[in-house]
KOLTI-723683 format. One record per atom (N, C-alpha, C): residue number from 1; residue in one letter; atom name; x negated, y, z. Coordinates in pm, whole numbers, plus 50000, padded with zeros to 5 digits. Layout:
BEGIN
<site seq="NUM" type="a" atom="CA" xx="X" yy="Y" zz="Z"/>
...
// end
This chain:
BEGIN
<site seq="1" type="m" atom="N" xx="49900" yy="49888" zz="49976"/>
<site seq="1" type="m" atom="CA" xx="49993" yy="49988" zz="49965"/>
<site seq="1" type="m" atom="C" xx="49941" yy="50153" zz="50031"/>
<site seq="2" type="s" atom="N" xx="49959" yy="50246" zz="49946"/>
<site seq="2" type="s" atom="CA" xx="49889" yy="50328" zz="49952"/>
<site seq="2" type="s" atom="C" xx="49914" yy="50455" zz="50068"/>
<site seq="3" type="p" atom="N" xx="49855" yy="50516" zz="50089"/>
<site seq="3" type="p" atom="CA" xx="49963" yy="50613" zz="50164"/>
<site seq="3" type="p" atom="C" xx="49965" yy="50747" zz="50106"/>
<site seq="4" type="a" atom="N" xx="50047" yy="50720" zz="50188"/>
<site seq="4" type="a" atom="CA" xx="50130" yy="50900" zz="50117"/>
<site seq="4" type="a" atom="C" xx="50081" yy="50981" zz="50063"/>
<site seq="5" type="g" atom="N" xx="50109" yy="51068" zz="49908"/>
<site seq="5" type="g" atom="CA" xx="50020" yy="51119" zz="49857"/>
<site seq="5" type="g" atom="C" xx="49911" yy="51096" zz="49777"/>
<site seq="6" type="i" atom="N" xx="49856" yy="50986" zz="49834"/>
<site seq="6" type="i" atom="CA" xx="49774" yy="50954" zz="49695"/>
<site seq="6" type="i" atom="C" xx="49818" yy="50873" zz="49586"/>
<site seq="7" type="p" atom="N" xx="49758" yy="50864" zz="49476"/>
<site seq="7" type="p" atom="CA" xx="49800" yy="50807" zz="49363"/>
<site seq="7" type="p" atom="C" xx="49707" yy="50674" zz="49309"/>
<site seq="8" type="m" atom="N" xx="49825" yy="50565" zz="49269"/>
<site seq="8" type="m" atom="CA" xx="49677" yy="50495" zz="49221"/>
<site seq="8" type="m" atom="C" xx="49729" yy="50384" zz="49161"/>
<site seq="9" type="f" atom="N" xx="49687" yy="50395" zz="49085"/>
<site seq="9" type="f" atom="CA" xx="49701" yy="50268" zz="48944"/>
<site seq="9" type="f" atom="C" xx="49662" yy="50144" zz="48982"/>
<site seq="10" type="y" atom="N" xx="49796" yy="50046" zz="48903"/>
<site seq="10" type="y" atom="CA" xx="49713" yy="49850" zz="48968"/>
<site seq="10" type="y" atom="C" xx="49711" yy="49814" zz="48820"/>
<site seq="11" type="g" atom="N" xx="49652" yy="49774" zz="48737"/>
<site seq="11" type="g" atom="CA" xx="49631" yy="49703" zz="48582"/>
<site seq="11" type="g" atom="C" xx="49650" yy="49555" zz="48597"/>
<site seq="12" type="a" atom="N" xx="49725" yy="49497" zz="48521"/>
<site seq="12" type="a" atom="CA" xx="49663" yy="49322" zz="48508"/>
<site seq="12" type="a" atom="C" xx="49778" yy="49318" zz="48376"/>
<site seq="13" type="a" atom="N" xx="49714" yy="49202" zz="48367"/>
<site seq="13" type="a" atom="CA" xx="49752" yy="49143" zz="48305"/>
<site seq="13" type="a" atom="C" xx="49878" yy="49113" zz="48226"/>
<site seq="14" type="d" atom="N" xx="49975" yy="49062" zz="48350"/>
<site seq="14" type="d" atom="CA" xx="50081" yy="49058" zz="48315"/>
<site seq="14" type="d" atom="C" xx="50147" yy="49125" zz="48443"/>
<site seq="15" type="l" atom="N" xx="50286" yy="49144" zz="48458"/>
<site seq="15" type="l" atom="CA" xx="50319" yy="49191" zz="48575"/>
<site seq="15" type="l" atom="C" xx="50328" yy="49091" zz="48683"/>
<site seq="16" type="e" atom="N" xx="50395" yy="48986" zz="48680"/>
<site seq="16" type="e" atom="CA" xx="50351" yy="48881" zz="48768"/>
<site seq="16" type="e" atom="C" xx="50271" yy="48851" zz="48909"/>
<site seq="17" type="t" atom="N" xx="50184" yy="48941" zz="48797"/>
<site seq="17" type="t" atom="CA" xx="49992" yy="48950" zz="48841"/>
<site seq="17" type="t" atom="C" xx="50002" yy="48969" zz="48947"/>
<site seq="18" type="a" atom="N" xx="50034" yy="49162" zz="48945"/>
<site seq="18" type="a" atom="CA" xx="50063" yy="49293" zz="48991"/>
<site seq="18" type="a" atom="C" xx="50159" yy="49208" zz="49116"/>
<site seq="19" type="l" atom="N" xx="50261" yy="49172" zz="49066"/>
<site seq="19" type="l" atom="CA" xx="50367" yy="49198" zz="49198"/>
<site seq="19" type="l" atom="C" xx="50303" yy="49107" zz="49293"/>
<site seq="20" type="v" atom="N" xx="50206" yy="48985" zz="49259"/>
<site seq="20" type="v" atom="CA" xx="50149" yy="48874" zz="49341"/>
<site seq="20" type="v" atom="C" xx="50072" yy="49002" zz="49469"/>
<site seq="21" type="e" atom="N" xx="49985" yy="49068" zz="49404"/>
<site seq="21" type="e" atom="CA" xx="49887" yy="49143" zz="49414"/>
<site seq="21" type="e" atom="C" xx="49960" yy="49277" zz="49504"/>
<site seq="22" type="v" atom="N" xx="49950" yy="49318" zz="49488"/>
<site seq="22" type="v" atom="CA" xx="50045" yy="49431" zz="49533"/>
<site seq="22" type="v" atom="C" xx="50187" yy="49451" zz="49603"/>
<site seq="23" type="a" atom="N" xx="50238" yy="49395" zz="49562"/>
<site seq="23" type="a" atom="CA" xx="50427" yy="49417" zz="49574"/>
<site seq="23" type="a" atom="C" xx="50451" yy="49376" zz="49714"/>
<site seq="24" type="e" atom="N" xx="50477" yy="49450" zz="49871"/>
<site seq="24" type="e" atom="CA" xx="50550" yy="49427" zz="49958"/>
<site seq="24" type="e" atom="C" xx="50707" yy="49381" zz="49868"/>
<site seq="25" type="a" atom="N" xx="50689" yy="49276" zz="49981"/>
<site seq="25" type="a" atom="CA" xx="50887" yy="49208" zz="49959"/>
<site seq="25" type="a" atom="C" xx="51010" yy="49303" zz="49992"/>
<site seq="26" type="g" atom="N" xx="51085" yy="49326" zz="49915"/>
<site seq="26" type="g" atom="CA" xx="51181" yy="49446" zz="49888"/>
<site seq="26" type="g" atom="C" xx="51110" yy="49554" zz="49944"/>
<site seq="27" type="g" atom="N" xx="50980" yy="49603" zz="49860"/>
<site seq="27" type="g" atom="CA" xx="50961" yy="49735" zz="49852"/>
<site seq="27" type="g" atom="C" xx="50995" yy="49774" zz="49774"/>
<site seq="28" type="r" atom="N" xx="50966" yy="49894" zz="49656"/>
<site seq="28" type="r" atom="CA" xx="51049" yy="49965" zz="49561"/>
<site seq="28" type="r" atom="C" xx="50820" yy="50014" zz="49516"/>
<site seq="29" type="f" atom="N" xx="50908" yy="49924" zz="49348"/>
<site seq="29" type="f" atom="CA" xx="50711" yy="49991" zz="49274"/>
<site seq="29" type="f" atom="C" xx="50807" yy="50030" zz="49156"/>
<site seq="30" type="a" atom="N" xx="50699" yy="50054" zz="49038"/>
<site seq="30" type="a" atom="CA" xx="50720" yy="50084" zz="48948"/>
<site seq="30" type="a" atom="C" xx="50662" yy="50007" zz="48810"/>
<site seq="31" type="a" atom="N" xx="50667" yy="49980" zz="48711"/>
<site seq="31" type="a" atom="CA" xx="50616" yy="49885" zz="48586"/>
<site seq="31" type="a" atom="C" xx="50614" yy="49922" zz="48468"/>
<site seq="32" type="g" atom="N" xx="50531" yy="49892" zz="48429"/>
<site seq="32" type="g" atom="CA" xx="50577" yy="49948" zz="48205"/>
<site seq="32" type="g" atom="C" xx="50351" yy="49904" zz="48163"/>
<site seq="33" type="t" atom="N" xx="50427" yy="49887" zz="48057"/>
<site seq="33" type="t" atom="CA" xx="50331" yy="49867" zz="47983"/>
<site seq="33" type="t" atom="C" xx="50172" yy="50021" zz="47903"/>
<site seq="34" type="f" atom="N" xx="50145" yy="49987" zz="47856"/>
<site seq="34" type="f" atom="CA" xx="50089" yy="50098" zz="47819"/>
<site seq="34" type="f" atom="C" xx="49962" yy="50034" zz="47742"/>
<site seq="35" type="e" atom="N" xx="49921" yy="50124" zz="47595"/>
<site seq="35" type="e" atom="CA" xx="49832" yy="50133" zz="47509"/>
<site seq="35" type="e" atom="C" xx="49722" yy="50231" zz="47514"/>
<site seq="36" type="t" atom="N" xx="49551" yy="50213" zz="47510"/>
<site seq="36" type="t" atom="CA" xx="49514" yy="50271" zz="47571"/>
<site seq="36" type="t" atom="C" xx="49531" yy="50356" zz="47438"/>
<site seq="37" type="l" atom="N" xx="49441" yy="50561" zz="47453"/>
<site seq="37" type="l" atom="CA" xx="49398" yy="50612" zz="47327"/>
<site seq="37" type="l" atom="C" xx="49277" yy="50542" zz="47291"/>
<site seq="38" type="k" atom="N" xx="49162" yy="50528" zz="47342"/>
<site seq="38" type="k" atom="CA" xx="49067" yy="50511" zz="47289"/>
<site seq="38" type="k" atom="C" xx="48983" yy="50366" zz="47367"/>
<site seq="39" type="h" atom="N" xx="48904" yy="50275" zz="47320"/>
<site seq="39" type="h" atom="CA" xx="48811" yy="50215" zz="47398"/>
<site seq="39" type="h" atom="C" xx="48797" yy="50255" zz="47526"/>
<site seq="40" type="v" atom="N" xx="48853" yy="50133" zz="47622"/>
<site seq="40" type="v" atom="CA" xx="48746" yy="50183" zz="47795"/>
<site seq="40" type="v" atom="C" xx="48660" yy="50027" zz="47866"/>
<site seq="41" type="m" atom="N" xx="48636" yy="50081" zz="47956"/>
<site seq="41" type="m" atom="CA" xx="48484" yy="49953" zz="47938"/>
<site seq="41" type="m" atom="C" xx="48616" yy="49861" zz="48082"/>
<site seq="42" type="v" atom="N" xx="48620" yy="49780" zz="48119"/>
<site seq="42" type="v" atom="CA" xx="48645" yy="49758" zz="48227"/>
<site seq="42" type="v" atom="C" xx="48500" yy="49712" zz="48306"/>
<site seq="43" type="l" atom="N" xx="48532" yy="49715" zz="48457"/>
<site seq="43" type="l" atom="CA" xx="48393" yy="49601" zz="48509"/>
<site seq="43" type="l" atom="C" xx="48504" yy="49500" zz="48545"/>
<site seq="44" type="d" atom="N" xx="48420" yy="49383" zz="48556"/>
<site seq="44" type="d" atom="CA" xx="48494" yy="49209" zz="48589"/>
<site seq="44" type="d" atom="C" xx="48396" yy="49262" zz="48679"/>
<site seq="45" type="v" atom="N" xx="48480" yy="49254" zz="48831"/>
<site seq="45" type="v" atom="CA" xx="48410" yy="49225" zz="48999"/>
<site seq="45" type="v" atom="C" xx="48459" yy="49077" zz="49052"/>
<site seq="46" type="r" atom="N" xx="48508" yy="48984" zz="48882"/>
<site seq="46" type="r" atom="CA" xx="48540" yy="48832" zz="48971"/>
<site seq="46" type="r" atom="C" xx="48435" yy="48810" zz="48997"/>
<site seq="47" type="h" atom="N" xx="48301" yy="48749" zz="48944"/>
<site seq="47" type="h" atom="CA" xx="48210" yy="48702" zz="48892"/>
<site seq="47" type="h" atom="C" xx="48070" yy="48800" zz="48937"/>
<site seq="48" type="a" atom="N" xx="47998" yy="48736" zz="49001"/>
<site seq="48" type="a" atom="CA" xx="47809" yy="48776" zz="48987"/>
<site seq="48" type="a" atom="C" xx="47760" yy="48737" zz="48884"/>
<site seq="49" type="p" atom="N" xx="47655" yy="48795" zz="48876"/>
<site seq="49" type="p" atom="CA" xx="47549" yy="48715" zz="48734"/>
<site seq="49" type="p" atom="C" xx="47486" yy="48642" zz="48837"/>
<site seq="50" type="a" atom="N" xx="47424" yy="48516" zz="48814"/>
<site seq="50" type="a" atom="CA" xx="47308" yy="48479" zz="48851"/>
<site seq="50" type="a" atom="C" xx="47207" yy="48575" zz="48818"/>
<site seq="51" type="v" atom="N" xx="47108" yy="48544" zz="48960"/>
<site seq="51" type="v" atom="CA" xx="47014" yy="48612" zz="49012"/>
<site seq="51" type="v" atom="C" xx="46926" yy="48565" zz="48832"/>
<site seq="52" type="p" atom="N" xx="46814" yy="48611" zz="48777"/>
<site seq="52" type="p" atom="CA" xx="46704" yy="48494" zz="48794"/>
<site seq="52" type="p" atom="C" xx="46621" yy="48488" zz="48848"/>
<site seq="53" type="s" atom="N" xx="46550" yy="48397" zz="48817"/>
<site seq="53" type="s" atom="CA" xx="46352" yy="48359" zz="48851"/>
<site seq="53" type="s" atom="C" xx="46320" yy="48463" zz="48817"/>
<site seq="54" type="l" atom="N" xx="46206" yy="48479" zz="48912"/>
<site seq="54" type="l" atom="CA" xx="46108" yy="48603" zz="48892"/>
<site seq="54" type="l" atom="C" xx="46013" yy="48568" zz="48814"/>
<site seq="55" type="f" atom="N" xx="46046" yy="48446" zz="48773"/>
<site seq="55" type="f" atom="CA" xx="45955" yy="48429" zz="48651"/>
<site seq="55" type="f" atom="C" xx="45950" yy="48333" zz="48537"/>
<site seq="56" type="d" atom="N" xx="46104" yy="48351" zz="48500"/>
<site seq="56" type="d" atom="CA" xx="46194" yy="48370" zz="48309"/>
<site seq="56" type="d" atom="C" xx="46098" yy="48555" zz="48267"/>
<site seq="57" type="s" atom="N" xx="46071" yy="48455" zz="48221"/>
<site seq="57" type="s" atom="CA" xx="46015" yy="48601" zz="48167"/>
<site seq="57" type="s" atom="C" xx="46086" yy="48678" zz="48028"/>
<site seq="58" type="v" atom="N" xx="46188" yy="48587" zz="48021"/>
<site seq="58" type="v" atom="CA" xx="46309" yy="48655" zz="47893"/>
<site seq="58" type="v" atom="C" xx="46373" yy="48745" zz="48010"/>
<site seq="59" type="h" atom="N" xx="46425" yy="48653" zz="48124"/>
<site seq="59" type="h" atom="CA" xx="46527" yy="48729" zz="48168"/>
<site seq="59" type="h" atom="C" xx="46496" yy="48827" zz="48323"/>
<site seq="60" type="a" atom="N" xx="46363" yy="48759" zz="48380"/>
<site seq="60" type="a" atom="CA" xx="46287" yy="48891" zz="48463"/>
<site seq="60" type="a" atom="C" xx="46343" yy="49006" zz="48468"/>
<site seq="61" type="k" atom="N" xx="46408" yy="49058" zz="48364"/>
<site seq="61" type="k" atom="CA" xx="46365" yy="49254" zz="48411"/>
<site seq="61" type="k" atom="C" xx="46550" yy="49233" zz="48433"/>
<site seq="62" type="d" atom="N" xx="46615" yy="49132" zz="48441"/>
<site seq="62" type="d" atom="CA" xx="46763" yy="49214" zz="48484"/>
<site seq="62" type="d" atom="C" xx="46758" yy="49146" zz="48618"/>
<site seq="63" type="r" atom="N" xx="46662" yy="49082" zz="48659"/>
<site seq="63" type="r" atom="CA" xx="46692" yy="49113" zz="48854"/>
<site seq="63" type="r" atom="C" xx="46699" yy="49153" zz="48902"/>
<site seq="64" type="a" atom="N" xx="46717" yy="49255" zz="48917"/>
<site seq="64" type="a" atom="CA" xx="46761" yy="49407" zz="49017"/>
<site seq="64" type="a" atom="C" xx="46904" yy="49460" zz="49018"/>
<site seq="65" type="v" atom="N" xx="46946" yy="49411" zz="48882"/>
<site seq="65" type="v" atom="CA" xx="47061" yy="49402" zz="48877"/>
<site seq="65" type="v" atom="C" xx="47179" yy="49353" zz="48896"/>
<site seq="66" type="a" atom="N" xx="47097" yy="49247" zz="48836"/>
<site seq="66" type="a" atom="CA" xx="47204" yy="49109" zz="48959"/>
<site seq="66" type="a" atom="C" xx="47203" yy="49070" zz="49052"/>
<site seq="67" type="q" atom="N" xx="47069" yy="49090" zz="49103"/>
<site seq="67" type="q" atom="CA" xx="47130" yy="49110" zz="49258"/>
<site seq="67" type="q" atom="C" xx="47181" yy="49221" zz="49345"/>
<site seq="68" type="f" atom="N" xx="47117" yy="49313" zz="49296"/>
<site seq="68" type="f" atom="CA" xx="47271" yy="49421" zz="49294"/>
<site seq="68" type="f" atom="C" xx="47405" yy="49422" zz="49259"/>
<site seq="69" type="m" atom="N" xx="47452" yy="49384" zz="49182"/>
<site seq="69" type="m" atom="CA" xx="47546" yy="49343" zz="49159"/>
<site seq="69" type="m" atom="C" xx="47615" yy="49201" zz="49243"/>
<site seq="70" type="q" atom="N" xx="47558" yy="49117" zz="49292"/>
<site seq="70" type="q" atom="CA" xx="47554" yy="49009" zz="49403"/>
<site seq="70" type="q" atom="C" xx="47625" yy="49108" zz="49545"/>
<site seq="71" type="m" atom="N" xx="47505" yy="49153" zz="49531"/>
<site seq="71" type="m" atom="CA" xx="47600" yy="49229" zz="49684"/>
<site seq="71" type="m" atom="C" xx="47717" yy="49288" zz="49672"/>
<site seq="72" type="f" atom="N" xx="47723" yy="49396" zz="49548"/>
<site seq="72" type="f" atom="CA" xx="47820" yy="49467" zz="49541"/>
<site seq="72" type="f" atom="C" xx="47959" yy="49417" zz="49461"/>
<site seq="73" type="i" atom="N" xx="47959" yy="49307" zz="49459"/>
<site seq="73" type="i" atom="CA" xx="48038" yy="49247" zz="49482"/>
<site seq="73" type="i" atom="C" xx="48167" yy="49213" zz="49556"/>
<site seq="74" type="t" atom="N" xx="48018" yy="49083" zz="49631"/>
<site seq="74" type="t" atom="CA" xx="48017" yy="49042" zz="49773"/>
<site seq="74" type="t" atom="C" xx="48081" yy="49141" zz="49891"/>
<site seq="75" type="d" atom="N" xx="48055" yy="49282" zz="49870"/>
<site seq="75" type="d" atom="CA" xx="48111" yy="49405" zz="50004"/>
<site seq="75" type="d" atom="C" xx="48160" yy="49394" zz="49913"/>
<site seq="76" type="f" atom="N" xx="48255" yy="49429" zz="49793"/>
<site seq="76" type="f" atom="CA" xx="48402" yy="49451" zz="49755"/>
<site seq="76" type="f" atom="C" xx="48475" yy="49353" zz="49784"/>
<site seq="77" type="g" atom="N" xx="48431" yy="49264" zz="49821"/>
<site seq="77" type="g" atom="CA" xx="48557" yy="49152" zz="49809"/>
<site seq="77" type="g" atom="C" xx="48570" yy="49142" zz="49933"/>
<site seq="78" type="l" atom="N" xx="48525" yy="49183" zz="50047"/>
<site seq="78" type="l" atom="CA" xx="48553" yy="49164" zz="50180"/>
<site seq="78" type="l" atom="C" xx="48709" yy="49254" zz="50224"/>
<site seq="79" type="l" atom="N" xx="48743" yy="49144" zz="50304"/>
<site seq="79" type="l" atom="CA" xx="48871" yy="49137" zz="50376"/>
<site seq="79" type="l" atom="C" xx="48872" yy="49252" zz="50421"/>
<site seq="80" type="s" atom="N" xx="48950" yy="49355" zz="50399"/>
<site seq="80" type="s" atom="CA" xx="49010" yy="49484" zz="50524"/>
<site seq="80" type="s" atom="C" xx="49070" yy="49504" zz="50600"/>
<site seq="81" type="t" atom="N" xx="49141" yy="49550" zz="50682"/>
<site seq="81" type="t" atom="CA" xx="49249" yy="49473" zz="50781"/>
<site seq="81" type="t" atom="C" xx="49405" yy="49532" zz="50743"/>
<site seq="82" type="g" atom="N" xx="49417" yy="49454" zz="50603"/>
<site seq="82" type="g" atom="CA" xx="49538" yy="49554" zz="50549"/>
<site seq="82" type="g" atom="C" xx="49594" yy="49635" zz="50430"/>
<site seq="83" type="s" atom="N" xx="49456" yy="49702" zz="50457"/>
<site seq="83" type="s" atom="CA" xx="49443" yy="49813" zz="50373"/>
<site seq="83" type="s" atom="C" xx="49335" yy="49879" zz="50254"/>
<site seq="84" type="f" atom="N" xx="49396" yy="49859" zz="50143"/>
<site seq="84" type="f" atom="CA" xx="49303" yy="49902" zz="49976"/>
<site seq="84" type="f" atom="C" xx="49214" yy="50077" zz="50032"/>
<site seq="85" type="a" atom="N" xx="49130" yy="50048" zz="50144"/>
<site seq="85" type="a" atom="CA" xx="49033" yy="50147" zz="50218"/>
<site seq="85" type="a" atom="C" xx="48967" yy="50201" zz="50038"/>
<site seq="86" type="r" atom="N" xx="48900" yy="50073" zz="50000"/>
<site seq="86" type="r" atom="CA" xx="48787" yy="50119" zz="49922"/>
<site seq="86" type="r" atom="C" xx="48909" yy="50159" zz="49825"/>
<site seq="87" type="t" atom="N" xx="48991" yy="50123" zz="49774"/>
<site seq="87" type="t" atom="CA" xx="49097" yy="50192" zz="49610"/>
<site seq="87" type="t" atom="C" xx="49107" yy="50334" zz="49685"/>
<site seq="88" type="s" atom="N" xx="49186" yy="50306" zz="49728"/>
<site seq="88" type="s" atom="CA" xx="49234" yy="50472" zz="49801"/>
<site seq="88" type="s" atom="C" xx="49119" yy="50582" zz="49806"/>
<site seq="89" type="t" atom="N" xx="48981" yy="50548" zz="49860"/>
<site seq="89" type="t" atom="CA" xx="48900" yy="50636" zz="49910"/>
<site seq="89" type="t" atom="C" xx="48859" yy="50671" zz="49734"/>
<site seq="90" type="t" atom="N" xx="48859" yy="50552" zz="49673"/>
<site seq="90" type="t" atom="CA" xx="48775" yy="50575" zz="49465"/>
<site seq="90" type="t" atom="C" xx="48922" yy="50675" zz="49415"/>
<site seq="91" type="c" atom="N" xx="49037" yy="50649" zz="49466"/>
<site seq="91" type="c" atom="CA" xx="49128" yy="50734" zz="49385"/>
<site seq="91" type="c" atom="C" xx="49158" yy="50919" zz="49432"/>
<site seq="92" type="r" atom="N" xx="49146" yy="50892" zz="49594"/>
<site seq="92" type="r" atom="CA" xx="49091" yy="51050" zz="49675"/>
<site seq="92" type="r" atom="C" xx="48952" yy="51112" zz="49604"/>
<site seq="93" type="h" atom="N" xx="48892" yy="51079" zz="49556"/>
<site seq="93" type="h" atom="CA" xx="48746" yy="51070" zz="49521"/>
<site seq="93" type="h" atom="C" xx="48726" yy="51183" zz="49373"/>
<site seq="94" type="r" atom="N" xx="48803" yy="51073" zz="49297"/>
<site seq="94" type="r" atom="CA" xx="48841" yy="51095" zz="49168"/>
<site seq="94" type="r" atom="C" xx="48997" yy="51185" zz="49152"/>
<site seq="95" type="s" atom="N" xx="49034" yy="51195" zz="49261"/>
<site seq="95" type="s" atom="CA" xx="49120" yy="51257" zz="49208"/>
<site seq="95" type="s" atom="C" xx="49129" yy="51453" zz="49286"/>
<site seq="96" type="s" atom="N" xx="49036" yy="51425" zz="49415"/>
<site seq="96" type="s" atom="CA" xx="48994" yy="51553" zz="49443"/>
<site seq="96" type="s" atom="C" xx="48983" yy="51683" zz="49291"/>
<site seq="97" type="p" atom="N" xx="48986" yy="51777" zz="49351"/>
<site seq="97" type="p" atom="CA" xx="48962" yy="51962" zz="49271"/>
<site seq="97" type="p" atom="C" xx="48811" yy="51931" zz="49192"/>
<site seq="98" type="s" atom="N" xx="48717" yy="51900" zz="49274"/>
<site seq="98" type="s" atom="CA" xx="48589" yy="51899" zz="49220"/>
<site seq="98" type="s" atom="C" xx="48528" yy="51787" zz="49165"/>
<site seq="99" type="s" atom="N" xx="48591" yy="51642" zz="49091"/>
<site seq="99" type="s" atom="CA" xx="48637" yy="51597" zz="49023"/>
<site seq="99" type="s" atom="C" xx="48626" yy="51561" zz="48906"/>
<site seq="100" type="s" atom="N" xx="48538" yy="51651" zz="48798"/>
<site seq="100" type="s" atom="CA" xx="48606" yy="51601" zz="48656"/>
<site seq="100" type="s" atom="C" xx="48521" yy="51524" zz="48645"/>
<site seq="101" type="g" atom="N" xx="48541" yy="51404" zz="48639"/>
<site seq="101" type="g" atom="CA" xx="48486" yy="51264" zz="48624"/>
<site seq="101" type="g" atom="C" xx="48353" yy="51257" zz="48619"/>
<site seq="102" type="r" atom="N" xx="48247" yy="51154" zz="48584"/>
<site seq="102" type="r" atom="CA" xx="48134" yy="51076" zz="48610"/>
<site seq="102" type="r" atom="C" xx="48046" yy="51124" zz="48488"/>
<site seq="103" type="r" atom="N" xx="47910" yy="51134" zz="48529"/>
<site seq="103" type="r" atom="CA" xx="47811" yy="51187" zz="48413"/>
<site seq="103" type="r" atom="C" xx="47789" yy="51062" zz="48314"/>
<site seq="104" type="s" atom="N" xx="47863" yy="51131" zz="48191"/>
<site seq="104" type="s" atom="CA" xx="47752" yy="51024" zz="48101"/>
<site seq="104" type="s" atom="C" xx="47633" yy="50951" zz="48136"/>
<site seq="105" type="s" atom="N" xx="47691" yy="50822" zz="48074"/>
<site seq="105" type="s" atom="CA" xx="47475" yy="50741" zz="48030"/>
<site seq="105" type="s" atom="C" xx="47504" yy="50722" zz="47890"/>
<site seq="106" type="a" atom="N" xx="47523" yy="50807" zz="47871"/>
<site seq="106" type="a" atom="CA" xx="47579" yy="50795" zz="47685"/>
<site seq="106" type="a" atom="C" xx="47541" yy="50884" zz="47605"/>
<site seq="107" type="k" atom="N" xx="47594" yy="50973" zz="47655"/>
<site seq="107" type="k" atom="CA" xx="47540" yy="51163" zz="47658"/>
<site seq="107" type="k" atom="C" xx="47495" yy="51258" zz="47749"/>
<site seq="108" type="t" atom="N" xx="47397" yy="51257" zz="47680"/>
<site seq="108" type="t" atom="CA" xx="47328" yy="51393" zz="47837"/>
<site seq="108" type="t" atom="C" xx="47404" yy="51502" zz="47869"/>
<site seq="109" type="g" atom="N" xx="47481" yy="51528" zz="47942"/>
<site seq="109" type="g" atom="CA" xx="47561" yy="51666" zz="47975"/>
<site seq="109" type="g" atom="C" xx="47676" yy="51618" zz="47964"/>
<site seq="110" type="s" atom="N" xx="47696" yy="51563" zz="47903"/>
<site seq="110" type="s" atom="CA" xx="47942" yy="51519" zz="47937"/>
<site seq="110" type="s" atom="C" xx="47916" yy="51435" zz="48037"/>
<site seq="111" type="r" atom="N" xx="48042" yy="51438" zz="48042"/>
<site seq="111" type="r" atom="CA" xx="48112" yy="51402" zz="48143"/>
<site seq="111" type="r" atom="C" xx="48214" yy="51309" zz="48089"/>
<site seq="112" type="s" atom="N" xx="48261" yy="51172" zz="48152"/>
<site seq="112" type="s" atom="CA" xx="48415" yy="51101" zz="48104"/>
<site seq="112" type="s" atom="C" xx="48508" yy="51078" zz="48272"/>
// end
């Protein structure tokens, strides 16, 4: 459940999944379908990548990123006390007046 006044969006491939994830029995909700106007990147945090060996000459360069993702996904998936604290904190930050997107990694000086 989102705190009063904090808008949230939950996306799922189908309505049943979305309702199982976030709807409370007897609660009110709105559901709809949409199509994006441009391609979007979705971060899938269901599974962390395997951490390659330091001695793997081909994949050792990916070791630090894989270790970070392992820790990030573990931390993000920790059970909270029945709230969506991480999600609402992210929503609050993104909707604050000082938040005008994140710095683009693809184009210097741009925001996304």
